SEGU-53465 format. One line per 8 residues: number of its first residue (from 1); their letters; for each residue z negated, y negated, x negated of N, C-alpha, C. Coordinates in nm, 4 decimals. Layout:
<sites>
NUM	A	Z:Y:X:Z:Y:X:Z:Y:X | ...
</sites>
This chain:
<sites>
1	MIPTALQL	-6.0389:-12.2281:-7.8068:-5.9043:-12.2713:-7.7578:-5.8034:-12.2342:-7.8808 | -5.6998:-12.1710:-7.8402:-5.5972:-12.1408:-7.9537:-5.5009:-12.2602:-7.9400 | -5.4612:-12.3118:-8.0519:-5.3526:-12.4243:-8.0587:-5.2298:-12.3777:-8.0025 | -5.1579:-12.4615:-7.9347:-5.0295:-12.4403:-7.8773:-4.9259:-12.5120:-7.9512 | -4.8225:-12.4485:-7.9782:-4.6916:-12.4906:-8.0540:-4.5804:-12.4735:-7.9670 | -4.4752:-12.5404:-7.9977:-4.3407:-12.5160:-7.9379:-4.2406:-12.4626:-8.0441 | -4.1745:-12.3578:-7.9902:-4.0553:-12.3067:-8.0760:-3.9410:-12.3982:-8.0504 | -3.8815:-12.4625:-8.1513:-3.7847:-12.5716:-8.1353:-3.6440:-12.5100:-8.0906
9	YTLRDVAE	-3.6373:-12.3931:-8.0983:-3.5157:-12.3243:-8.0386:-3.4874:-12.3621:-7.8962 | -3.5970:-12.3788:-7.8212:-3.6021:-12.4234:-7.6883:-3.5212:-12.5667:-7.6722 | -3.5330:-12.6504:-7.7671:-3.4736:-12.7788:-7.7765:-3.3503:-12.7919:-7.8725 | -3.2871:-12.6784:-7.8900:-3.1856:-12.6776:-7.9822:-3.0700:-12.7755:-7.9671 | -3.0351:-12.7891:-7.8393:-2.9190:-12.8784:-7.8184:-2.9559:-13.0311:-7.8530 | -3.0655:-13.0770:-7.8106:-3.1088:-13.2098:-7.8407:-3.1476:-13.2237:-7.9821 | -3.2128:-13.1186:-8.0305:-3.2523:-13.1305:-8.1726:-3.1396:-13.1463:-8.2738 | -3.0339:-13.0836:-8.2288:-2.9066:-13.0829:-8.3202:-2.8589:-13.2336:-8.3219
17	KDFSGTLK	-2.8768:-13.3030:-8.2274:-2.8339:-13.4512:-8.2188:-2.9216:-13.5459:-8.2659 | -3.0474:-13.5112:-8.2650:-3.1705:-13.6138:-8.3053:-3.2883:-13.5219:-8.3293 | -3.3002:-13.4661:-8.4616:-3.4169:-13.3800:-8.4943:-3.5405:-13.4578:-8.4955 | -3.5482:-13.5659:-8.5655:-3.6698:-13.6537:-8.5724:-3.7176:-13.6877:-8.4327 | -3.6234:-13.7480:-8.3580:-3.6569:-13.7908:-8.2201:-3.7054:-13.6847:-8.1262 | -3.6596:-13.5595:-8.1499:-3.7002:-13.4494:-8.0741:-3.8452:-13.4148:-8.1101 | -3.8794:-13.4158:-8.2344:-4.0190:-13.3776:-8.2853:-4.1071:-13.4901:-8.2241 | -4.0607:-13.6219:-8.2284:-4.1523:-13.7238:-8.1668:-4.1718:-13.6945:-8.0255
25	KVSQIGYT	-4.0860:-13.6530:-7.9440:-4.0997:-13.6285:-7.8058:-4.1909:-13.5148:-7.7791 | -4.1844:-13.4092:-7.8667:-4.2743:-13.2911:-7.8650:-4.4206:-13.3345:-7.8812 | -4.4492:-13.4088:-7.9772:-4.5852:-13.4807:-8.0149:-4.6300:-13.5429:-7.8955 | -4.5419:-13.6282:-7.8358:-4.5898:-13.7298:-7.7234:-4.6261:-13.6424:-7.6007 | -4.5563:-13.5273:-7.5823:-4.5801:-13.4344:-7.4686:-4.7204:-13.3800:-7.4840 | -4.7628:-13.3550:-7.6089:-4.9007:-13.3076:-7.6414:-4.9161:-13.1869:-7.7157 | -4.7928:-13.1173:-7.7602:-4.8136:-13.0087:-7.8491:-4.8853:-13.0281:-7.9740 | -4.9565:-12.9221:-8.0210:-5.0335:-12.9332:-8.1452:-4.9393:-12.9169:-8.2608
33	GVEFAGYG	-4.8450:-12.8257:-8.2443:-4.7613:-12.7814:-8.3660:-4.6178:-12.7510:-8.3088 | -4.5379:-12.7179:-8.4011:-4.4059:-12.6746:-8.3820:-4.3654:-12.5542:-8.4701 | -4.2840:-12.4648:-8.4114:-4.2318:-12.3565:-8.4936:-4.0731:-12.3840:-8.5077 | -4.0334:-12.3722:-8.6347:-3.9046:-12.4062:-8.6683:-3.8005:-12.2910:-8.6474 | -3.6824:-12.3320:-8.6193:-3.5691:-12.2500:-8.6176:-3.4564:-12.3247:-8.6914 | -3.4776:-12.3703:-8.8092:-3.4017:-12.4752:-8.8759:-3.4817:-12.6002:-8.9000 | -3.4291:-12.6789:-8.9935:-3.5100:-12.7985:-9.0208:-3.4424:-12.9217:-9.0107 | -3.3266:-12.9249:-8.9354:-3.2616:-13.0583:-8.9089:-3.2064:-13.1107:-9.0316
41	GMEAKDLK	-3.1737:-13.0236:-9.1354:-3.1203:-13.0887:-9.2624:-3.2201:-13.1708:-9.3493 | -3.3351:-13.1736:-9.3190:-3.4396:-13.2609:-9.3819:-3.4835:-13.1983:-9.5079 | -3.5084:-13.2780:-9.6099:-3.5716:-13.2445:-9.7305:-3.7230:-13.2068:-9.6910 | -3.7880:-13.1092:-9.7600:-3.9127:-13.0700:-9.7352:-4.0232:-13.1853:-9.7230 | -4.0150:-13.2718:-9.8312:-4.1118:-13.3796:-9.8462:-4.0901:-13.4807:-9.7303 | -3.9708:-13.4948:-9.6753:-3.9515:-13.5860:-9.5576:-4.0081:-13.5251:-9.4392 | -3.9676:-13.4004:-9.4204:-4.0243:-13.3295:-9.3025:-4.1765:-13.3247:-9.3016 | -4.2425:-13.3015:-9.4065:-4.3838:-13.2995:-9.4236:-4.4334:-13.4397:-9.3777
49	NLLDELNL	-4.3798:-13.5464:-9.4335:-4.4175:-13.6918:-9.3967:-4.4044:-13.7109:-9.2439 | -4.3052:-13.6557:-9.1947:-4.2788:-13.6709:-9.0489:-4.3719:-13.6059:-8.9640 | -4.4120:-13.4809:-9.0024:-4.5164:-13.3950:-8.9358:-4.6388:-13.4706:-8.9337 | -4.6768:-13.5163:-9.0583:-4.8058:-13.5917:-9.0670:-4.8079:-13.7127:-8.9860 | -4.7068:-13.7854:-8.9764:-4.6858:-13.9042:-8.8923:-4.7041:-13.8776:-8.7481 | -4.6617:-13.7686:-8.7127:-4.6598:-13.7313:-8.5620:-4.7843:-13.6524:-8.5299 | -4.8618:-13.6172:-8.6272:-4.9768:-13.5315:-8.6058:-4.9425:-13.3914:-8.5591 | -4.8305:-13.3429:-8.6023:-4.7873:-13.2053:-8.5620:-4.8077:-13.1102:-8.6930
57	KPAGSHVG	-4.8532:-12.9827:-8.6596:-4.8729:-12.8863:-8.7555:-4.7706:-12.7751:-8.7475 | -4.7229:-12.7306:-8.8688:-4.6199:-12.6163:-8.8660:-4.6940:-12.4908:-8.8249 | -4.6417:-12.4333:-8.7099:-4.7048:-12.2977:-8.6696:-4.6247:-12.1840:-8.7311 | -4.5085:-12.2006:-8.7794:-4.4272:-12.0825:-8.8307:-4.2841:-12.1412:-8.8449 | -4.2007:-12.0538:-8.8987:-4.0647:-12.0739:-8.9136:-3.9749:-11.9433:-8.9091 | -3.8849:-11.9532:-8.8187:-3.7995:-11.8358:-8.7949:-3.6836:-11.8411:-8.9115 | -3.6696:-11.7285:-8.9795:-3.5673:-11.7380:-9.0940:-3.4979:-11.5870:-9.0889 | -3.3639:-11.5969:-9.0724:-3.2935:-11.4732:-9.0534:-3.3085:-11.3789:-9.1693
65	VDVLTTDL	-3.3063:-11.2476:-9.1467:-3.3277:-11.1421:-9.2523:-3.2248:-11.1580:-9.3665 | -3.0948:-11.2101:-9.3476:-3.0105:-11.2240:-9.4488:-3.0673:-11.3297:-9.5517 | -3.1201:-11.4391:-9.4979:-3.1827:-11.5319:-9.5796:-3.2964:-11.4879:-9.6529 | -3.3775:-11.4104:-9.5778:-3.5117:-11.3558:-9.6380:-3.4832:-11.2613:-9.7572 | -3.3716:-11.1955:-9.7519:-3.3423:-11.0938:-9.8532:-3.2561:-11.1421:-9.9710 | -3.1951:-11.2611:-9.9425:-3.1047:-11.3215:-10.0461:-3.1499:-11.4508:-10.1116 | -3.2509:-11.5201:-10.0397:-3.2766:-11.6590:-10.0759:-3.4372:-11.6764:-10.0496 | -3.5142:-11.5769:-10.0773:-3.6475:-11.5937:-10.0288:-3.7317:-11.6913:-10.1045
73	KKVIDYNS	-3.6984:-11.7014:-10.2385:-3.7710:-11.8151:-10.3226:-3.7515:-11.9472:-10.2546 | -3.6357:-11.9731:-10.2161:-3.6096:-12.1178:-10.1542:-3.6871:-12.1305:-10.0192 | -3.6882:-12.0276:-9.9423:-3.7680:-12.0208:-9.8160:-3.9179:-12.0434:-9.8505 | -3.9690:-11.9712:-9.9436:-4.1105:-11.9879:-9.9720:-4.1475:-12.1136:-10.0294 | -4.0631:-12.1714:-10.1199:-4.0849:-12.3113:-10.1692:-4.0854:-12.4145:-10.0684 | -3.9837:-12.4115:-9.9745:-3.9641:-12.5095:-9.8679:-4.0832:-12.5033:-9.7778 | -4.1305:-12.3878:-9.7350:-4.2336:-12.3816:-9.6424:-4.3695:-12.3997:-9.6945 | -4.3852:-12.3749:-9.8309:-4.4996:-12.4179:-9.8963:-4.5271:-12.5673:-9.9010
81	QIGNHFIV	-4.4061:-12.6377:-9.9122:-4.4169:-12.7867:-9.9260:-4.4521:-12.8441:-9.7916 | -4.3927:-12.7910:-9.6886:-4.4291:-12.8594:-9.5510:-4.5610:-12.8000:-9.4943 | -4.6333:-12.7114:-9.5663:-4.7550:-12.6605:-9.5172:-4.7575:-12.5524:-9.4177 | -4.6408:-12.4868:-9.4142:-4.6341:-12.3799:-9.3104:-4.6584:-12.2292:-9.3672 | -4.7617:-12.1689:-9.2949:-4.8043:-12.0388:-9.3517:-4.7323:-11.9242:-9.3075 | -4.6673:-11.9261:-9.1807:-4.6166:-11.8041:-9.1205:-4.4524:-11.8120:-9.1454 | -4.3950:-11.7167:-9.2015:-4.2538:-11.6866:-9.2135:-4.2193:-11.5766:-9.1267 | -4.1384:-11.6062:-9.0245:-4.1050:-11.5084:-8.9125:-3.9705:-11.4599:-8.9129
89	CPWQKYAT	-3.9511:-11.3278:-8.9293:-3.8248:-11.2549:-8.9075:-3.7979:-11.2383:-8.7639 | -3.6972:-11.3156:-8.7151:-3.6649:-11.3206:-8.5728:-3.5899:-11.2101:-8.4995 | -3.5210:-11.1338:-8.5888:-3.4329:-11.0397:-8.5244:-3.3820:-10.9360:-8.6290 | -3.3648:-10.8109:-8.5817:-3.2946:-10.7084:-8.6682:-3.2346:-10.6032:-8.5554 | -3.1179:-10.5543:-8.6018:-3.0571:-10.4601:-8.5081:-3.0941:-10.3259:-8.5685 | -3.0970:-10.2251:-8.4678:-3.1197:-10.0826:-8.5005:-3.0416:-9.9895:-8.4214 | -3.0067:-9.8798:-8.4757:-2.9442:-9.7706:-8.4061:-3.0095:-9.6432:-8.3939 | -3.1017:-9.6227:-8.5021:-3.1556:-9.4856:-8.5109:-3.3153:-9.5090:-8.5544
97	KDDFLSFA	-3.3900:-9.4006:-8.5452:-3.5331:-9.3977:-8.5942:-3.5290:-9.4400:-8.7408 | -3.4399:-9.3908:-8.8162:-3.4352:-9.4160:-8.9593:-3.4097:-9.5606:-8.9995 | -3.3382:-9.6241:-8.8995:-3.3125:-9.7708:-8.9215:-3.4594:-9.8478:-8.9170 | -3.5321:-9.8141:-8.8120:-3.6703:-9.8701:-8.8076:-3.7555:-9.8519:-8.9305 | -3.7577:-9.7221:-8.9743:-3.8295:-9.6809:-9.0935:-3.7872:-9.7575:-9.2216 | -3.6538:-9.7522:-9.2355:-3.5968:-9.8349:-9.3432:-3.6292:-9.9854:-9.3417 | -3.6130:-10.0431:-9.2330:-3.6453:-10.1855:-9.2213:-3.7958:-10.2127:-9.2408 | -3.8820:-10.1148:-9.2098:-4.0210:-10.1362:-9.2318:-4.0434:-10.1477:-9.3830
105	KVLNEIGQ	-3.9627:-10.0816:-9.4697:-3.9804:-10.0943:-9.6147:-3.9381:-10.2281:-9.6565 | -3.8309:-10.2781:-9.5879:-3.7705:-10.4137:-9.6260:-3.8862:-10.5151:-9.5966 | -3.9434:-10.5008:-9.4649:-4.0474:-10.5996:-9.4411:-4.1572:-10.5957:-9.5329 | -4.1993:-10.4858:-9.5785:-4.3130:-10.4650:-9.6901:-4.2734:-10.5422:-9.8053 | -4.1511:-10.5198:-9.8513:-4.0980:-10.5976:-9.9661:-4.0995:-10.7531:-9.9572 | -4.0528:-10.7985:-9.8457:-4.0580:-10.9463:-9.8235:-4.1994:-11.0020:-9.8084 | -4.2820:-10.9110:-9.7319:-4.4294:-10.9468:-9.7065:-4.5028:-10.9471:-9.8346 | -4.4725:-10.8722:-9.9354:-4.5456:-10.8671:-10.0574:-4.5123:-11.0102:-10.1304
113	KCHDNGLK	-4.3825:-11.0560:-10.1310:-4.3541:-11.1778:-10.1986:-4.4085:-11.2901:-10.1273 | -4.4054:-11.2906:-9.9993:-4.4736:-11.4031:-9.9265:-4.6112:-11.4057:-9.9570 | -4.6822:-11.2795:-9.9589:-4.8356:-11.2773:-9.9815:-4.8609:-11.3336:-10.1234 | -4.7781:-11.2931:-10.2128:-4.7948:-11.3376:-10.3612:-4.7960:-11.4839:-10.3665 | -4.7367:-11.5554:-10.2778:-4.7176:-11.7041:-10.2764:-4.8159:-11.7747:-10.1612 | -4.9116:-11.6901:-10.1105:-5.0033:-11.7427:-10.0139:-4.9524:-11.7629:-9.8773 | -4.8312:-11.6993:-9.8368:-4.7794:-11.7047:-9.7100:-4.7804:-11.5652:-9.6429 | -4.7512:-11.5638:-9.5148:-4.7729:-11.4312:-9.4392:-4.6324:-11.4139:-9.3619
121	LCYHNHAH	-4.5885:-11.3062:-9.3853:-4.4588:-11.2655:-9.3002:-4.5015:-11.2015:-9.1575 | -4.4293:-11.2352:-9.0701:-4.4318:-11.1882:-8.9282:-4.3068:-11.1287:-8.8890 | -4.3126:-11.0428:-8.7947:-4.1792:-10.9895:-8.7247:-4.1929:-11.0075:-8.5806 | -4.0915:-11.0724:-8.5183:-4.0757:-11.1127:-8.3906:-3.9828:-11.0084:-8.3088 | -4.0395:-10.9723:-8.1981:-3.9636:-10.8645:-8.1223:-3.8803:-10.9225:-8.0100 | -3.7773:-10.8459:-7.9730:-3.7150:-10.8684:-7.8577:-3.7341:-10.7459:-7.7636 | -3.6396:-10.7109:-7.6694:-3.6556:-10.5853:-7.5860:-3.6084:-10.4669:-7.6577 | -3.5066:-10.4741:-7.7408:-3.4414:-10.3641:-7.8058:-3.5288:-10.2721:-7.8923
129	EFERFQGN	-3.6438:-10.3296:-7.9284:-3.7379:-10.2561:-8.0143:-3.8080:-10.1561:-7.9361 | -3.7879:-10.1480:-7.8023:-3.8655:-10.0545:-7.7043:-3.7803:-9.9389:-7.6738 | -3.6855:-9.9088:-7.7573:-3.6284:-9.7702:-7.7450:-3.7120:-9.6701:-7.8059 | -3.7046:-9.5482:-7.7347:-3.8128:-9.4508:-7.7704:-3.7563:-9.3515:-7.8730 | -3.8314:-9.3124:-7.9694:-3.7892:-9.2080:-8.0685:-3.9062:-9.1085:-8.0661 | -3.8784:-8.9705:-8.0178:-3.9741:-8.8826:-8.0057:-4.1169:-8.9402:-7.9410 | -4.0918:-9.0186:-7.8498:-4.2083:-9.0720:-7.7685:-4.2658:-9.1946:-7.8245 | -4.2245:-9.2501:-7.9374:-4.2702:-9.3675:-8.0001:-4.1681:-9.4829:-7.9836
137	YGLDLLFE	-4.2178:-9.5976:-7.9413:-4.1272:-9.7125:-7.9386:-4.0912:-9.7618:-8.0894 | -3.9734:-9.8120:-8.0982:-3.9327:-9.8536:-8.2319:-4.0258:-9.9642:-8.2948 | -4.0878:-10.0445:-8.2029:-4.1742:-10.1421:-8.2474:-4.3004:-10.0889:-8.2990 | -4.3460:-9.9629:-8.2379:-4.4468:-9.8897:-8.3001:-4.4402:-9.8430:-8.4346 | -4.3073:-9.7953:-8.4544:-4.2691:-9.7501:-8.5980:-4.2800:-9.8678:-8.6949 | -4.2406:-9.9823:-8.6589:-4.2594:-10.0975:-8.7561:-4.4054:-10.1254:-8.7777 | -4.4837:-10.1121:-8.6653:-4.6334:-10.1472:-8.6871:-4.6969:-10.0471:-8.7758 | -4.6547:-9.9192:-8.7455:-4.7290:-9.8189:-8.8180:-4.6715:-9.7891:-8.9731
145	NTDPDLVD	-4.5594:-9.8497:-8.9937:-4.5077:-9.8254:-9.1289:-4.4953:-9.9428:-9.1956 | -4.5613:-10.0557:-9.1761:-4.5821:-10.1796:-9.2467:-4.7117:-10.1898:-9.2834 | -4.7306:-10.2419:-9.4079:-4.8722:-10.2661:-9.4639:-4.9428:-10.3896:-9.3864 | -5.0531:-10.3466:-9.3333:-5.1312:-10.4521:-9.2534:-5.1698:-10.5792:-9.3371 | -5.1711:-10.5696:-9.4625:-5.2052:-10.6755:-9.5458:-5.0840:-10.7641:-9.5775 | -4.9684:-10.7118:-9.5496:-4.8404:-10.7820:-9.5847:-4.7649:-10.8304:-9.4694 | -4.7771:-10.7554:-9.3510:-4.6840:-10.7887:-9.2430:-4.7699:-10.8004:-9.1063 | -4.7477:-10.9058:-9.0532:-4.8048:-10.9315:-8.9192:-4.6946:-10.9333:-8.8112
153	FEIDTYWV	-4.7322:-10.9635:-8.6843:-4.6367:-10.9647:-8.5799:-4.6459:-11.0940:-8.4959 | -4.5293:-11.1386:-8.4467:-4.5281:-11.2412:-8.3437:-4.4789:-11.1752:-8.2214 | -4.5687:-11.1398:-8.1352:-4.5248:-11.0693:-8.0047:-4.4761:-11.1692:-7.9107 | -4.3454:-11.1268:-7.8791:-4.2846:-11.2166:-7.7665:-4.3237:-11.1419:-7.6317 | -4.4148:-11.2037:-7.5642:-4.4653:-11.1277:-7.4407:-4.3619:-11.1234:-7.3420 | -4.2651:-11.2137:-7.3232:-4.1638:-11.2000:-7.2204:-4.0779:-11.0805:-7.2518 | -4.0447:-11.0511:-7.3727:-3.9427:-10.9417:-7.3965:-4.0228:-10.8046:-7.3816 | -4.1439:-10.8081:-7.4271:-4.2368:-10.6922:-7.3920:-4.2288:-10.6547:-7.2456
161	EYAGADPI	-4.2453:-10.7580:-7.1662:-4.2501:-10.7331:-7.0130:-4.1076:-10.7024:-6.9663 | -4.0064:-10.7621:-7.0271:-3.8699:-10.7296:-6.9889:-3.8383:-10.5813:-7.0128 | -3.8940:-10.5322:-7.1207:-3.8601:-10.3921:-7.1606:-3.9366:-10.2861:-7.0828 | -4.0339:-10.3368:-7.0056:-4.1038:-10.2419:-6.9240:-4.2318:-10.1982:-6.9864 | -4.2794:-10.2647:-7.0825:-4.4086:-10.2304:-7.1476:-4.5165:-10.3385:-7.1020 | -4.6350:-10.3276:-7.1556:-4.7469:-10.4211:-7.1060:-4.7832:-10.5150:-7.2320 | -4.7555:-10.6480:-7.2183:-4.7793:-10.7334:-7.3166:-4.9391:-10.7282:-7.3670 | -5.0203:-10.7307:-7.2644:-5.1628:-10.7229:-7.2919:-5.2019:-10.6097:-7.3733
169	SYIRKFGK	-5.1591:-10.4874:-7.3416:-5.1839:-10.3610:-7.4237:-5.1387:-10.3749:-7.5607 | -5.0182:-10.4432:-7.5800:-4.9493:-10.4560:-7.7187:-5.0401:-10.5644:-7.7958 | -5.0881:-10.6679:-7.7354:-5.1742:-10.7718:-7.8081:-5.2930:-10.6829:-7.8566 | -5.3571:-10.6078:-7.7572:-5.4794:-10.5375:-7.7930:-5.4615:-10.4474:-7.8963 | -5.3368:-10.3724:-7.8958:-5.3179:-10.2744:-7.9863:-5.2839:-10.3192:-8.1269 | -5.2167:-10.4333:-8.1346:-5.1806:-10.4881:-8.2688:-5.3087:-10.5711:-8.3249 | -5.3957:-10.6023:-8.2374:-5.5127:-10.6759:-8.2828:-5.4938:-10.7946:-8.3688 | -5.5698:-10.8042:-8.4793:-5.5546:-10.9249:-8.5669:-5.4167:-10.9390:-8.6204
177	RASLLHLK	-5.3301:-10.8340:-8.6170:-5.2008:-10.8526:-8.6727:-5.1069:-10.9241:-8.5758 | -5.1573:-10.9449:-8.4558:-5.0759:-11.0234:-8.3535:-5.1107:-11.1832:-8.3866 | -5.0709:-11.2192:-8.5057:-5.1055:-11.3610:-8.5347:-5.0447:-11.4740:-8.4529 | -4.9197:-11.4370:-8.4017:-4.8563:-11.5372:-8.3379:-4.8003:-11.4634:-8.2004 | -4.7986:-11.5577:-8.0864:-4.7526:-11.5090:-7.9621:-4.6422:-11.6026:-7.9184 | -4.5359:-11.5513:-7.8668:-4.4437:-11.6238:-7.7866:-4.4696:-11.6117:-7.6447 | -4.4874:-11.7350:-7.5686:-4.5113:-11.7285:-7.4412:-4.3874:-11.7964:-7.3584 | -4.3500:-11.7424:-7.2589:-4.2559:-11.7868:-7.1571:-4.2822:-11.7075:-7.0460
185	DMERVGKD	-4.2358:-11.7366:-6.9209:-4.2642:-11.6582:-6.8061:-4.1289:-11.5980:-6.7523 | -4.1341:-11.5098:-6.6405:-4.0366:-11.4467:-6.5949:-4.0270:-11.4701:-6.4417 | -3.9073:-11.5146:-6.3930:-3.8866:-11.5206:-6.2519:-3.8984:-11.3864:-6.1832 | -3.9460:-11.3940:-6.0560:-3.9517:-11.2571:-5.9896:-3.8199:-11.1931:-5.9611 | -3.7252:-11.2631:-5.9208:-3.5860:-11.2159:-5.8944:-3.5009:-11.2512:-6.0130 | -3.4430:-11.1352:-6.0702:-3.3502:-11.1488:-6.1784:-3.3946:-11.1575:-6.3221 | -3.5369:-11.1663:-6.3330:-3.5975:-11.1722:-6.4638:-3.5545:-11.2767:-6.5532 | -3.5059:-11.3900:-6.4910:-3.4571:-11.5114:-6.5685:-3.5954:-11.5795:-6.6326
193	FAEVGTGI	-3.5667:-11.6463:-6.7426:-3.6753:-11.7222:-6.8080:-3.7273:-11.8269:-6.7161 | -3.8667:-11.8484:-6.7235:-3.9269:-11.9464:-6.6395:-4.0424:-12.0193:-6.7259 | -4.0729:-12.1448:-6.6636:-4.1853:-12.2089:-6.7365:-4.3115:-12.1295:-6.7322 | -4.3873:-12.1347:-6.8394:-4.5215:-12.0716:-6.8424:-4.6070:-12.1105:-6.7217 | -4.6557:-12.0039:-6.6583:-4.7440:-12.0233:-6.5353:-4.6656:-12.0355:-6.4112 | -4.5380:-12.0263:-6.4082:-4.4660:-12.0295:-6.2787:-4.3939:-11.9060:-6.2304 | -4.4194:-11.7888:-6.3190:-4.3566:-11.6713:-6.2845:-4.4435:-11.5602:-6.2583 | -4.4048:-11.4369:-6.2797:-4.4844:-11.3119:-6.2543:-4.5713:-11.2643:-6.3628
201	MDIRGIVS	-4.5571:-11.3338:-6.4776:-4.6485:-11.2657:-6.5892:-4.7953:-11.3073:-6.5908 | -4.8767:-11.2155:-6.6334:-5.0248:-11.2441:-6.6398:-5.0599:-11.3374:-6.7650 | -5.0277:-11.4608:-6.7463:-5.0480:-11.5546:-6.8659:-5.1920:-11.5597:-6.8814 | -5.2812:-11.5719:-6.7839:-5.4230:-11.5830:-6.8069:-5.4796:-11.4640:-6.8840 | -5.4378:-11.3419:-6.8429:-5.4728:-11.2250:-6.9196:-5.4230:-11.2187:-7.0587 | -5.2956:-11.2526:-7.0814:-5.2412:-11.2566:-7.2053:-5.3191:-11.3605:-7.2992 | -5.3513:-11.4797:-7.2547:-5.4214:-11.5780:-7.3401:-5.5720:-11.5265:-7.3691 | -5.6365:-11.4637:-7.2621:-5.7683:-11.4247:-7.2966:-5.7709:-11.3069:-7.3956
209	TAKSVGTK	-5.6637:-11.2205:-7.3877:-5.6647:-11.1110:-7.4930:-5.6290:-11.1576:-7.6259 | -5.5461:-11.2587:-7.6346:-5.5093:-11.3295:-7.7535:-5.6338:-11.3802:-7.8178 | -5.7101:-11.4466:-7.7373:-5.8333:-11.5051:-7.8068:-5.9264:-11.3946:-7.8532 | -5.9302:-11.2877:-7.7927:-6.0291:-11.1797:-7.8281:-5.9850:-11.1053:-7.9573 | -5.8452:-11.1155:-7.9969:-5.8093:-11.0531:-8.1192:-5.7935:-11.1421:-8.2345 | -5.8029:-11.2769:-8.2012:-5.7941:-11.3785:-8.3148:-5.6537:-11.4321:-8.3350 | -5.5719:-11.4321:-8.2340:-5.4414:-11.4785:-8.2515:-5.4491:-11.6337:-8.2952 | -5.3521:-11.6735:-8.3831:-5.3688:-11.8006:-8.4452:-5.2977:-11.9237:-8.3738
217	WLIVEQDK	-5.1813:-11.8792:-8.3111:-5.1074:-11.9824:-8.2382:-5.0518:-11.9150:-8.1078 | -5.0528:-11.9877:-8.0048:-4.9679:-11.9638:-7.8748:-4.8442:-12.0463:-7.8972 | -4.7348:-11.9902:-7.8825:-4.6009:-12.0731:-7.9146:-4.5142:-12.0609:-7.7851 | -4.4927:-12.1728:-7.7231:-4.4035:-12.1783:-7.5996:-4.2624:-12.1635:-7.6457 | -4.1843:-12.0721:-7.5959:-4.0395:-12.0680:-7.6148:-3.9691:-12.0247:-7.4805 | -3.8680:-12.1133:-7.4388:-3.7946:-12.0874:-7.3302:-3.6514:-12.0731:-7.3712 | -3.5966:-11.9562:-7.3842:-3.4700:-11.9312:-7.4261:-3.3624:-12.0269:-7.3677 | -3.3665:-12.0453:-7.2289:-3.2774:-12.1111:-7.1540:-3.3676:-12.1838:-7.0407
225	CKKDPFES	-3.3326:-12.3066:-7.0219:-3.4074:-12.3921:-6.9247:-3.3093:-12.4303:-6.8107 | -3.3610:-12.4191:-6.6844:-3.2743:-12.4560:-6.5710:-3.3042:-12.6086:-6.5400 | -3.4249:-12.6505:-6.5851:-3.4534:-12.7934:-6.5642:-3.4186:-12.8667:-6.6970 | -3.4336:-12.9921:-6.7043:-3.4330:-13.0598:-6.8306:-3.5304:-12.9963:-6.9279 | -3.5004:-12.9627:-7.0440:-3.5807:-12.8807:-7.1406:-3.7168:-12.9551:-7.1781 | -3.7144:-13.0905:-7.1827:-3.8419:-13.1531:-7.1972:-3.9358:-13.1537:-7.0875 | -3.8824:-13.1530:-6.9645:-3.9581:-13.1245:-6.8465:-4.0115:-12.9815:-6.8419 | -3.9374:-12.8817:-6.8911:-3.9839:-12.7457:-6.8962:-4.1042:-12.7296:-6.9902
233	IKISLDNL	-4.0817:-12.7769:-7.1075:-4.1824:-12.7607:-7.2059:-4.3239:-12.8391:-7.1599 | -4.2992:-12.9370:-7.0851:-4.4232:-13.0151:-7.0339:-4.4953:-12.9275:-6.9318 | -4.4274:-12.8664:-6.8454:-4.4758:-12.7872:-6.7363:-4.5506:-12.6694:-6.7987 | -4.4928:-12.6084:-6.9026:-4.5477:-12.4813:-6.9665:-4.6833:-12.5312:-7.0425 | -4.6834:-12.6477:-7.1045:-4.8010:-12.6830:-7.1684:-4.9119:-12.7300:-7.0754 | -4.8735:-12.7968:-6.9694:-4.9754:-12.8331:-6.8743:-5.0334:-12.7268:-6.8064 | -4.9606:-12.6128:-6.7798:-5.0190:-12.4990:-6.7215:-5.1114:-12.4067:-6.8230 | -5.0648:-12.4092:-6.9395:-5.1546:-12.3458:-7.0489:-5.2868:-12.4218:-7.0639
241	KKINI	-5.2785:-12.5455:-7.0569:-5.4016:-12.6218:-7.0778:-5.5076:-12.5923:-6.9712 | -5.4714:-12.5496:-6.8512:-5.5569:-12.5089:-6.7445:-5.6296:-12.3835:-6.7632 | -5.5770:-12.2924:-6.8572:-5.6337:-12.1592:-6.8764:-5.6736:-12.1348:-7.0262 | -5.6224:-12.2274:-7.1185:-5.6519:-12.2060:-7.2635:-5.7615:-12.2958:-7.3012 | -5.8799:-12.2692:-7.2608:-5.9949:-12.3476:-7.2767:-6.1171:-12.2750:-7.3508
</sites>
């Protein structure tokens, strides 16, 4: 069984008002871990104590590329203190093939510094990395031009599907470098976000393939919830428990 975490961006509105209380509810619902998109203004030692108290493990942390390139030491120090291993670059914009190749070099540089400090850099995709350049998707250019010892990937399975590609094929292709997976589901009409297990995506196949390649964390993220967000994350976790055994 792969442990399941929640990307806290899903609960950003309530977390902004009560970060500690939000983490407590995530723990009560039954998640094993959390992936950060900010730390609620908490000092590292205080956050570490809270995670220990709630029996939550850090699955990763989303940190913008601007911070990764200007204040990486602070990022590394903070995440080392809270016991988080995966630093995730969540977004980058591109216009040309050279943009992808240039950014691959940046990822290697950041990844080297993370590696030197016992951490691992991952890159998280959206749909725009699936523009083709001479037959190759931009995401493939990042995969092929980053050092496998320095850069892994957090495959967002929804955005792969949204772009018209196959999430299972991508997990299989990226293999052990698919260290983290983002799971959400897709409504049949309109491609809106849906709770895991309630839409059209092959969640069972995705989880099975993730197990086969050694994915470290399944991470539920629902960018927008039509229900109460706590209800949504519980539905996703309950459905995942039925197949992630």
